[in-house]
C-alpha positions, -999 to +999 in steps of 0.1 A: -264-629-205-245-598-216-256-570-193-236-538-197-232-515-167-214-486-183-216-490-221-231-458-235-238-475-268-257-504-253-270-489-221-308-490-226-306-495-263-330-518-261-357-510-237-376-509-269-374-546-270-396-546-240-423-543-266-420-580-266-422-586-229-453-589-206-462-562-182-450-557-146-475-578-128-464-614-130-454-633-099-418-627-087-392-654-092-379-673-061-343-667-052-331-703-063-347-698-097-330-664-100-296-679-092-301-708-117-310-684-145-279-662-139-256-692-137-270-707-169-273-676-190-251-648-176-220-660-158-202-671-189-195-634-197-203-615-165-178-630-141-148-618-122-125-632-149-141-617-180-158-587-166-179-583-198-193-548-198-176-541-165-201-563-146-194-595-126-226-611-114-208-638-095-195-610-072-231-597-065-253-608-036-285-618-054-303-621-020-297-585-012-300-566-045-310-534-027-274-531-015-264-523-051-295-508-065-278-490-093-264-522-108-296-542-104-318-514-118-295-515-148-299-553-150-337-551-148-338-524-174-319-545-199-338-577-191-371-559-195-358-547-228-354-582-240-319-576-254-303-602-232-289-628-238-274-613-270-282-627-304-269-662-310-268-671-273-292-695-255-322-676-241-346-683-213-383-682-221-401-649-220-420-660-189-387-669-172-371-635-181-402-617-168-403-636-135-366-629-131-371-591-136-402-590-114-384-607-086-355-582-086-379-553-089-399-565-059-367-567-038-355-533-050-389-518-042-389-534-007-354-520+000-364-486-012-394-486+011-373-493+041-345-469+031-360-442+009-336-420-011-349-385-018-326-365-040-328-328-030-342-301-052-318-272-054-324-235-059-337-226-094-352-195-109-385-192-126-382-199-163-396-175-189-430-192-191-434-194-153-424-158-150-449-146-176-477-168-160-469-155-125-471-119-138-504-128-154-519-143-122-504-116-100-513-086-121-540-097-146-517-088-174-502-108-203-466-102-213-445-116-241-417-133-222-398-141-254-390-104-259-383-097-222-360-125-211-333-146-228-341-183-237-339-208-209-314-237-207-328-272-211-318-302-190-334-337-189-357-326-217-373-296-199-365-260-192-377-259-156-347-277-139-316-269-119-299-257-151-318-224-146-289-204-133-282-167-132-259-143-149-253-105-150-272-103-183-301-122-169-303-101-138-303-070-160-331-085-180-352-091-149-347-055-137-356-040-171-386-063-174-398-055-139-397-018-146-416-021-179-442-045-164-448-023-133-452+009-154-476-008-177-496-025-149-501+007-129-504+030-159-478+055-170-491+089-179-457+099-193-457+071-219-445+085-253-462+081-287-450+049-304-457+027-333-465-010-330-469-033-361-485-067-364-478-088-395-503-111-411-494-148-412-482-161-445-496-190-465-529-201-480-548-189-449-548-155-465-569-170-494-596-184-471-619-173-443-602-171-410-619-182-378-628-153-356-634-129-385-668-121-402-683-144-427-678-131-462-642-121-456-610-139-464-575-138-449-565-113-423-559-121-386-569-111-351-544-099-324-546-086-289-530-053-282-526-036-249-534+001-251-514+020-224-538+049-217-573+062-223-564+082-255-567+085-292-549+060-314-544+058-352-549+024-366-538+015-402-544-016-421-517-024-447-524-044-479-557-051-495-544-042-529-548-064-560-522-091-563-492-088-587-502-092-623-539-082-618-555-061-645-556-024-641-594-022-641-597-047-612-616-031-582-596-028-550-612-051-524-626-035-493-608-040-460-627-046-428-612-035-394-627-047-361-622-036-326-633-062-300-654-077-328-672-045-338-666-031-373-648+002-375-650+023-407-617+031-425-608+060-447-579+054-470-570+024-449-568+041-416-588+056-387-581+077-356-603+070-326-606+070-289-598+037-272-598+029-235-567+016-218-561-021-215-562-052-237-584-051-269-588-074-299-579-059-333-589-077-364-586-070-401-597-089-432-606-084-469-643-083-477-644-105-508-675-093-525-670-115-556-661-148-539-677-145-505-652-169-489-666-183-458-701-182-472-697-201-504-666-223-507-673-233-542-647-208-553-621-216-527-596-224-554-600-191-572-571-166-572-578-138-547-571-102-553-548-087-527-549-094-489-543-079-455-506-076-448-506-060-413-521-037-387-502-007-374-511+011-341-498+046-334-503+064-302-513+074-276-525+109-286-544+134-264-544+110-234-571+116-208-559+092-181-546+058-171-580+042-173-596+013-155-576-017-167-577-053-154-541-048-140-551-017-121-581-035-106-557-064-095-533-039-079-553-012-062-572-029-034-579+006-021-578+042-032-568+069-008-592+098-005-568+121+014-530+124+019-533+108+053-548+077+038-520+071+013-494+053+035-519+028+051-534+021+017-500+016+001-491-008+029-522-028+023-515-030-014-479-039-010-485-065+017-510-083-004-489-083-036-457-093-018-474-123-001-488-136-034-456-130-053-437-149-025-462-178-026-470-173+012-501-166+032-484-135+046-450-118+047-432-105+077-432-069+088-395-064+080-400-075+044-430-051+040-411-023+055-382-028+031-407-025+002-423+006+018-390+024+014-393+020-024-429+033-022-418+064-002-391+071-027-415+069-056-441+089-037-417+118-034-408+117-071-443+114-086-471+108-061-490+078-047-492+057-079-455+062-087-447+050-053-468+018-059-452+013-093-417+014-078-426-009-049-441-033-075-410-032-096-390-042-065-413-071-058-409-084-093-371-087-089-372-100-053-355-134-050-386-146-032-405-141-064-380-151-091-364-180-072-378-213-061-357-221-030-354-253-009-362-250+027-376-214+024-413-222+033-428-219+068-446-252+064-446-283+042-482-276+032-473-241+019-443-255+000-465-282-014-490-257-026-463-239-046-450-272-061-485-282-072-491-248-088-459-249-108-465-285-118-500-280-131-502-243-139-465-233-143-474-204-121-480-192-085-507-207-063-541-190-062-558-178-030-578-210-027-548-233-029-529-212-003-559-211+019-562-249+017-525-252+026-529-228+055-557-250+069-535-280+067-556-298+041-526-306+018-513-328+046-541-353+037-543-374+006-580-364+001-571-327+003-543-331-022-565-350-046-593-324-043-569-296-052-553-315-081-586-322-097-598-286-092-565-273-108-568-297-138-603-283-145-589-247-145-580-231-179-545-224-165-539-262-167-532-257-204-497-249-192-493-286-184-499-293-221-475-265-234-448-269-208-448-306-201-465-322-231-449-302-259-414-304-244-418-341-238-426-346-275-398-321-285-425-302-303-407-269-300-381-281-325-408-279-352-402-241-352-366-247-366-376-273-392-369-261-427-382-288-451-374-282-487-409-289-499-430-266-521-460-252-503-447-258-468-452-224-450-458-209-416-495-215-419-490-253-424-464-253-396-489-236-373-517-260-382-494-290-374-485-277-340-521-268-331-532-304-340-507-319-316-514-293-289-552-299-292-546-337-292-524-336-261-550-313-244-578-338-251-559-366-234-543-348-205-571-323-196-601-345-205-586-373-184-583-400-210-560-430-208-525-420-218-526-450-242-549-428-263-517-409-273-506-440-292-539-449-308-569-425-309-599-427-332-598-389-337-575-360-343-579-322-348-577-306-382-584-275-401-589-273-438-553-267-446-540-297-426-568-319-438-559-312-474-523-319-466-533-353-452-557-361-480-587-361-457-619-348-473-648-329-457-630-304-436-637-267-445-625-235-429-597-224-406-613-236-374-596-266-358-621-293-351-623-329-340-622-353-369-630-391-366-604-416-378-614-452-388-596-483-375-561-489-389-559-453-402-523-443-403-531-410-387-542-425-354-521-413-325-491-390-323-471-412-347-493-401-376-492-364-369-474-340-393-456-322-365-438-352-352-431-366-387-417-332-398-395-325-368-380-360-371-370-355-408-341-336-423-344-308-448-345-329-480-357-364-470-371-385-443-347-399-416-357-433-403-328-430-378-341-398-364-376-411-362-364-443-346-344-424-320-374-402-313-396-432-306-369-448-285-364-417-264-399-403-260-422-433-262-400-461-248-378-442-224-345-454-237-313-435-245-302-442-281-267-457-286-241-432-298-224-438-331-188-451-329-160-427-333-149-420-369-180-435-384-196-414-412-233-410-405-240-389-436-266-406-458-264-379-485-238-373-511-224-390-542-221-424-525-258-426-526-265-414-561-276-435-591-280-427-628-317-424-620-312-400-591-308-404-553-312-438-538-344-444-517-336-439-481-340-476-472-312-485-497-289-459-483-294-473-448-288-508-460-254-498-474-246-479-442-255-510-421-229-532-439-204-519-414-204-542-384-198-511-362-231-497-374-253-527-377-256-535-340-270-501-332-292-497-363-309-530-358-325-514-328-335-480-342-341-487-379-372-510-377-390-483-357-382-455-381-387-476-413-422-485-401-430-448-406-414-445-440-448-442-458-449-407-444-427-383-463-406-356-447-436-334-440-460-362-430-478-368-463-487-404-471-469-419-500-463-453-516-431-445-535-397-430-528-377-419-558-398-441-581-393-472-560-421-487-538-419-479-501-407-509-481-418-502-444-411-537-433-388-546-405-383-569-375-379-560-339-351-578-321-376-600-304-386-613-338-419-596-343-426-581-377-434-545-385-448-533-418-461-498-411-474-474-385-504-497-375-480-525-367-458-502-346-488-490-327-500-526-321-465-536-309-464-508-283-500-513-272-492-550-267-469-539-238-486-508-224-466-507-192-435-499-212-449-467-227-467-457-194-434-462-175-416-439-200-444-413-197-444-415-159-406-411-157-409-379-178-438-366-158-420-372-125-388-356-139-409-325-150-425-323-115-391-325-097-372-304-121-344-329-124-334-361-142-348-394-129-322-418-116-321-454-106-331-445-070-364-431-083-375-462-102-393-478-073-415-447-072-420-447-109-432-484-107-456-475-079-471-447-100-476-471-130-489-499-108-516-477-091-526-461-124-532-495-140-563-499-118-577-469-136-566-480-171-538-454-170-559-423-169-538-392-169-552-380-135-542-413-119-506-409-132-505-372-121-519-381-086-493-409-084-465-384-090-480-360-065-482-388-039-446-400-045-421-395-017-399-375-041-426-349-047-440-348-012-406-345+005-389-322-020-370-303+008-398-277+014-390-259-018-413-232-031 
């Protein structure tokens, strides 16, 4: 049996082959049977003479595998993958291989239980999303973190790990952001008149009714704008003119402006009006008197005349005050009636904000006094509220706010409250969670489960979808995809992303089995995406749940346009990229790296014919003629080729370049693939493989670090417990929370 310890090109290549192996629950193999299997199938290569792959199993003590857990976890991983023995060599039966792996796993888990290894979690700062969410929950105010802070580094597939370091530029960004946020939250009477412009999304959405806007309108959009003061503002709506080439006598369509859903009359496309401070919804659309889009879709294919291009907000003018905004209500727990009341009131406000920002039930007097010096300085410059603003700015750059530090919490329960909130909400704990921690309830399994289930039911748990789910599936790379396909635009890209987000949300937050991610009898579509998929009966811009019949190629994430687009290149599909994506994200394997000096380009003159470019499958077959390439591609290519009926933007097709699509292939365990349905069936045939890969990623996200061999016993325990509940997401999440790695993460906040 050829098991490689250090070969990057073969190291897990082939956990995907575990698609052909049973689950984790068979009886363990006795030690004599283990030794006989190794002697018969492994020692010809893996011995102290040949050292194939840098591994000599005759030098290993098979009765004490826990003494070299790193090696034996590697052995188990490859045996579970079914890649060993290599092709052409005698192989034990699948039952024998499974019993062999189960026996080693049992011994590894027993050794880990008696000698747990907990890798420490180091200091890391809040990432951009966590910072924005924390500001939202602390100050009841939304901020656009993408314009405030630089992008975060990514490690182990996520941007919440120990790679989140610091730099002078980043520190400057935090300081500038803290000043802007504190002024906006408190209210700044000195704010200058400014112009803010919002652009309408492009694409066919401007030819149809848009959800959230009145019936009888088409196009347009709705945005949320934060008005800094009670004042007058001028609002202009740009566009609404007839499209290029329209006849001179065509009537200009009317434009409808809405403020918080109420219509506002316009004169020459603008209005000046009083608006209270705080967040308000602005909407604009064309009133299509002739077509009545949204009321009568019979004319949905007609060419519209003009459309909304943008909304411009200018102001404030003639300000009357800072107003009563949600952020001011969150900050000002008291209002001094006399000068003597100001300092006690300021101390109350600052103490409460500092405790919440620090994720603690209370902060010490010395910390509060340090913040009071900033209040007093601001008080002298501009009065009570200026003092509060300057103290708040100091809180927002305090290391206790922007850093998650190991060993900085007064108790394990308080530290655990913070870890739970950043896991599920990507934000700071709320008062109820901190109160439960202060009462010691998080020391008990029942108390932890109660809080986890409460937090999952909270709208803030959507962060688990956007921060864990979307990064796990690499969905953010869809933003940089540039397919050279007529008609692909930002509207379609948005619909694709929303489908996958809504689908993830339905599984994670509605507590379905995570196996639903592979095969679901539903998806979420709007009219644009339904037309792209060739699915009839979906009208309008609202995303809605749509049923899918058995064997429909759209079932599960493998049939979604977002995934199929981000795994393609600009001008064609890429079965290699799709195969690697499946390998990494659904099977939990690292793809083999191409050998040095091997040309991996499948475009160019070598793949041209008199009739045009070769079909992708023919290009790959030519590429695989090189022995250096064939060994790797036999792992990835069948996975990607099974999805070849989907073009580079996820449309179903039966031909490529005039040739019929051939989606057939064979896994290395011999099972045949002939399309997406067969790939789904293969993966569902071995559910523990997918659930293990999912659980590894979830645990890595929870810990903010890469999962290593020492963590695998915990991962197996998570999967084993969740099996009793048919792999419901809540069972996996609770398993991660109950893991020793999460519970004993060095008291980090």
